[in-house]
Phi, psi and omega in degrees: 000225186274133179296145180270127179264349185250147183224340182215165178269129179246170175242157180233139178268134178229145173265125180226111180053046175084355178245154180251134178220158176247143176212159180300147178303327181297340181262352183283150178288163177300321180298316179293319178297317180294319177298319178295319178298315180296336178275001175110005181272097183294332178295328177294319177297317178301322178294321177297317178299312180300318182299322186252000185304304186295312183297313182291317180297317178299315179301312181297321177298316179296316183288322185266334180071015182217112182300324180291320177292321178299319178295318178299315180295318179302309181296320177298321180300309183284333173294319178298316176302316182295316186283337182261007180292000000 
């Protein structure tokens, strides 16, 4: 199926009301993950892919009716996000 881009659990630092705290990437909002990714954190990008992998792939399969085409479109979608950052 779809290749895994993520391999370990990372933490992300966030400023919240003047204090800085760390929490797992899996608990970070999409906005925080995208900001971290744009700052160079590839693990944040991997978490975004992981977060939407099942839902988007299922949607593409239903819409396209072809698992191989759905996988191609899925990968193209996230590749485009990566190359246009």
